Structures are given as structure tokens and as C-alpha cells.
C-alpha positions as CSV (number, residue, x, y, z in Angstrom):
1,X,-100.5,-25.8,-7.7
2,X,-103.3,-26.8,-5.4
3,X,-106.8,-26.8,-6.9
4,X,-108.6,-23.6,-6.2
5,X,-111.4,-25.3,-4.2
6,X,-108.9,-26.4,-1.6
7,X,-107.2,-23.0,-1.3
8,X,-107.6,-20.6,1.6
9,X,-108.6,-17.9,-1.0
10,X,-111.6,-20.0,-2.1
11,X,-112.8,-20.5,1.5
12,X,-112.6,-16.8,2.1
13,X,-114.4,-16.1,-1.2
14,X,-117.3,-18.3,0.1
15,X,-117.2,-16.6,3.5
16,X,-117.5,-13.2,1.9
17,X,-120.4,-14.2,-0.3
18,X,-122.3,-15.6,2.6
19,X,-121.5,-12.6,4.8
20,X,-122.7,-10.2,2.1
21,X,-125.9,-12.2,1.7
22,X,-126.6,-12.3,5.4
23,X,-125.8,-8.6,5.8
24,X,-128.2,-7.8,3.0
25,X,-131.0,-9.4,5.0
26,X,-131.7,-12.0,2.4
27,X,-132.2,-15.7,3.0
28,X,-130.8,-18.3,0.6
29,X,-134.3,-18.9,-0.7
30,X,-134.9,-15.2,-1.4
31,X,-131.5,-14.7,-3.0
32,X,-132.0,-17.8,-5.2
33,X,-135.5,-16.7,-6.2
34,X,-134.2,-13.3,-7.2
35,X,-131.8,-15.0,-9.5
36,X,-134.5,-17.3,-10.9
37,X,-133.0,-20.4,-9.3
38,X,-134.1,-22.9,-6.7
39,X,-133.1,-22.4,-3.1
40,X,-130.6,-25.2,-3.4
41,X,-128.6,-22.9,-5.7
42,X,-127.4,-20.6,-3.0
43,X,-126.9,-23.4,-0.6
44,X,-124.7,-25.2,-3.1
45,X,-122.7,-22.0,-3.8
46,X,-122.1,-21.2,-0.2
47,X,-121.0,-24.7,0.5
48,X,-118.6,-24.7,-2.4
49,X,-120.4,-27.4,-4.3
50,X,-121.3,-25.1,-7.1
51,X,-118.9,-22.5,-8.6
52,X,-119.9,-19.2,-10.0
53,X,-118.6,-17.7,-13.2
54,X,-118.0,-14.0,-13.4
55,X,-121.4,-13.2,-15.0
56,X,-123.2,-15.2,-12.3
57,X,-121.1,-13.4,-9.6
58,X,-122.1,-10.0,-11.1
59,X,-125.7,-11.0,-11.1
60,X,-125.5,-12.1,-7.5
61,X,-123.8,-8.8,-6.5
62,X,-126.7,-6.9,-8.1
63,X,-129.3,-8.9,-6.2
64,X,-127.3,-8.1,-3.0
65,X,-127.5,-4.4,-3.8
66,X,-123.8,-4.1,-4.5
67,X,-121.5,-4.4,-7.5
68,X,-118.7,-6.5,-8.6
69,X,-116.1,-3.9,-7.8
70,X,-117.3,-3.5,-4.2
71,X,-117.3,-7.3,-3.8
72,X,-113.8,-7.5,-5.1
73,X,-112.6,-4.8,-2.7
74,X,-114.2,-6.6,0.2
75,X,-112.7,-9.9,-0.8
76,X,-109.2,-8.5,-1.2
77,X,-109.5,-6.7,2.2
78,X,-110.6,-9.9,3.9
79,X,-107.7,-11.8,2.3
80,X,-105.3,-9.2,3.7
81,X,-106.8,-9.5,7.2
82,X,-106.3,-13.2,7.1
């Protein structure tokens, strides 16, 4: 099996994260600050350099004024759309 970071699903995961951040009106710096992290944190996440665990993903969703369930639905829908 191909490593997750090289799979299409991972690329779409990163695209959805970035799209949700941009749509929320937050910059990487604002989002990172809200999480108590340096600006480079969101940059690294969006470039796929840093991976998030489920707890960090939930925290990020809350900062973006959404929840993990909504993120998951958006992610799954985006996968289906290709």
C-alpha cells in the first residue's frame, strides 16, 4: 500500500483544510495563533510537512468555527467529486 502522504486522499485532505481556513477569513498566522502555535505550524500543515492527529484536527475545526463531523462530510464529498 502506498504511504498516505503520497495518496490522492491526502492531497485532497490538505486542500479541504486550506479551503476551510481561507473561507473562514483567517490567515495562517491568525489560525496558528488561535491554536497557540507559530505561523509556520499552519504553513507546514497545509504543505503536508506536518501531520495532524485527530485531537489537533478537532482543535483546528473549532478555530475555523466548524466541527469534526462537518469537516469529515466536506472531505468525503470532495473525494467523491474527484
